[in-house]
C-alpha positions in Angstrom: 12.8 -0.8 -2.0 12.1 -0.4 1.5 8.4 0.7 1.6 6.6 1.1 5.0 2.8 1.2 4.1 -0.3 2.5 6.1 -3.5 1.7 6.3 -4.9 4.7 8.2 -7.5 4.3 11.3 -8.3 5.7 14.5 -9.0 1.9 16.4 -7.3 0.1 14.4 -4.1 1.4 12.6 -2.6 -1.3 9.9 1.4 -0.4 9.6 3.8 -3.0 7.5 7.4 -3.0 6.3 8.4 -4.6 2.7 11.8 -4.7 1.2 11.1 -5.4 -3.0 13.8 -6.2 -4.8 14.7 -4.9 -8.5 13.0 -8.1 -10.2 9.7 -7.5 -7.8 10.0 -10.1 -5.2 8.9 -8.5 -2.0 10.0 -9.5 1.4 8.2 -9.2 4.9 10.1 -6.9 7.1 7.1 -6.2 10.1 3.5 -6.0 10.1 1.8 -4.4 13.2 -1.8 -3.1 14.0 -1.2 0.1 16.1 -4.6 0.3 18.3 -6.6 3.0 20.6 -9.3 2.5 22.4 -12.6 4.5 21.7 -13.1 5.9 24.8 -9.7 7.5 25.2 -9.4 11.5 23.9 -9.1 11.9 20.6 -5.9 14.2 20.8 -4.4 10.8 22.9 -5.5 8.6 20.3 -3.7 10.6 17.5 -0.8 11.1 19.8 -0.5 7.1 20.3 -0.7 6.6 16.8 1.6 9.0 15.9 4.3 7.7 18.6 4.0 4.6 17.2 4.3 5.4 13.6 7.3 7.1 14.7 9.1 4.6 16.1 8.2 2.3 12.9 9.7 4.9 11.0 13.1 5.3 13.2 13.6 1.2 13.3 12.9 0.2 10.0 14.1 3.5 8.0 12.4 3.4 5.1 12.7 4.8 1.6 8.7 5.6 1.0 5.9 5.9 3.0 2.6 4.7 1.2 -0.7 5.8 2.5 -4.2 4.3 2.1 -6.0 7.5 0.4 -8.8 8.6 1.8 -12.5 7.9 0.1 -16.0 8.5 0.2 -18.3 6.6 3.0 -21.5 6.7 4.6 -19.7 7.1 8.3 -18.7 10.8 8.7 -17.3 9.8 11.9 -14.8 6.5 10.0 -13.8 9.2 7.7 -12.9 12.0 10.1 -10.8 9.3 11.6 -9.0 8.1 8.8 -8.4 11.5 7.5 -6.7 12.6 11.3 -4.6 9.5 11.0 -3.2 10.0 7.3 -2.6 13.5 8.4 -0.4 12.3 11.7 1.2 10.0 9.1 2.0 12.5 6.7 3.2 14.9 9.3 5.8 12.2 10.6 6.7 11.2 7.1 7.4 15.0 6.3 9.4 15.5 9.2 11.8 13.2 8.1 12.1 14.0 4.7 10.8 10.9 3.1 8.6 10.8 -0.1 5.1 10.1 0.4 2.5 8.3 -2.0 -1.2 8.0 -1.6 -3.3 4.7 -3.1 -6.8 4.5 -3.4 -8.3 1.2 -2.1 -9.1 0.1 -6.0 -5.5 0.7 -7.2 -4.4 -1.5 -4.2 -6.6 -4.5 -4.9 -5.6 -4.0 -9.2 -1.6 -4.1 -8.2 -1.9 -7.2 -6.1 -4.5 -9.3 -7.3 -5.0 -7.7 -11.0 -8.6 -6.9 -10.5 -9.6 -3.3 -9.0 -13.0 -4.7 -7.9 -11.3 -7.7 -5.5 -12.8 -8.4 -1.9 -10.4 -8.4 1.2 -10.2 -12.0 1.2 -8.8 -11.9 -2.2 -6.4 -9.4 -1.7 -5.5 -10.8 1.9 -4.4 -14.4 0.0 -2.6 -12.7 -2.5 -0.4 -10.8 0.0 0.4 -14.1 1.3 1.1 -15.6 -1.4 3.2 -12.6 -2.3 5.2 -12.7 0.8 5.2 -16.5 1.0 3.7 -16.7 4.2 1.4 -19.6 5.4 -1.6 -17.6 6.3 -2.4 -13.6 5.8 -1.6 -11.4 8.6 -4.4 -10.7 11.4 -6.7 -8.8 11.5 -7.3 -7.4 7.9 -5.9 -4.3 8.5 -2.4 -5.9 8.7 -2.4 -7.2 5.4 -3.8 -4.3 3.7 -1.1 -2.3 5.3 1.5 -4.6 3.4 -0.8 -4.6 0.3 -0.5 -0.7 0.4 3.2 -0.9 0.2 3.7 -3.9 -2.4 1.3 -1.5 -4.9 3.9 1.5 -4.3 6.8 -0.5 -4.8 5.6 -2.4 -8.4 3.9 0.6 -9.2 7.2 2.4 -8.4 9.9 -0.3 -9.9 10.6 -0.8 -13.6 9.4 -3.8 -15.1 12.1 -6.7 -15.1 12.2 -7.0 -18.9 11.0 -3.1 -19.8 8.1 -4.2 -20.3 8.9 -6.4 -23.0 7.6 -9.4 -22.3 4.0 -11.0 -22.2 1.9 -11.4 -19.4 3.1 -14.0 -16.8 6.4 -14.5 -18.4 8.9 -16.7 -16.7 11.4 -14.2 -17.8 10.2 -11.4 -16.0 9.4 -13.4 -12.6 6.5 -11.6 -12.5 2.9 -12.7 -10.7 -0.5 -12.7 -13.0 -1.4 -9.4 -10.8 2.1 -7.7 -11.8 1.8 -8.4 -15.3 -1.8 -7.5 -15.3 -1.3 -4.3 -13.6 1.7 -3.6 -16.0 -0.6 -4.6 -19.5 -2.9 -1.9 -17.8 -0.7 0.8 -17.4 0.7 0.4 -21.0 -2.8 0.3 -22.1 -3.6 3.6 -20.5 -0.3 5.0 -21.7 -1.5 4.2 -25.4 -5.1 5.4 -25.3 -4.1 8.7 -23.9 -1.8 9.7 -27.2 -4.7 10.3 -29.1 -6.9 12.7 -26.8 -3.6 14.3 -26.2 -3.4 14.6 -30.0 -7.1 15.7 -30.2 -6.4 18.7 -28.8 
């Protein structure tokens, strides 16, 4: 599966492309940050970001686009910029008939580190480790885009053994973070059954 991940932002928009095999091993294809200056008119900034995303979509032809979901912040200007860039990315993907997935920051952190409240440095370190890089791509927006792409691929891919093996089992080739995510998914499915039956 080839996933193009986007960490939306108006000043810096991180875009990362990864290939993920059925055994969940991930490889870096490309990572970049699309930048626009704050003194540029808004419509021109959105055009520049959109053009950059278009070029990457056409160059790498991903199977799916994964975007960080907009979440509440105290800074309204930041929220608006993120939402606007997300809309540009959604439009670019839809125009090409690509599937799109939205993931919250907590979902991404849990998928990558096994801990939904991990800090940025922990996520960046795990991204580098997962992709076999000497260090995490910089700035943080670049590493975040890759984390979003990996998160989607891992959540959407079946477990190597159908989920039967124990966490971190060598038979599955899973990292501890992958095993933790699968365990959380199994737990969520199990705990949801009684609630449905109760109704």
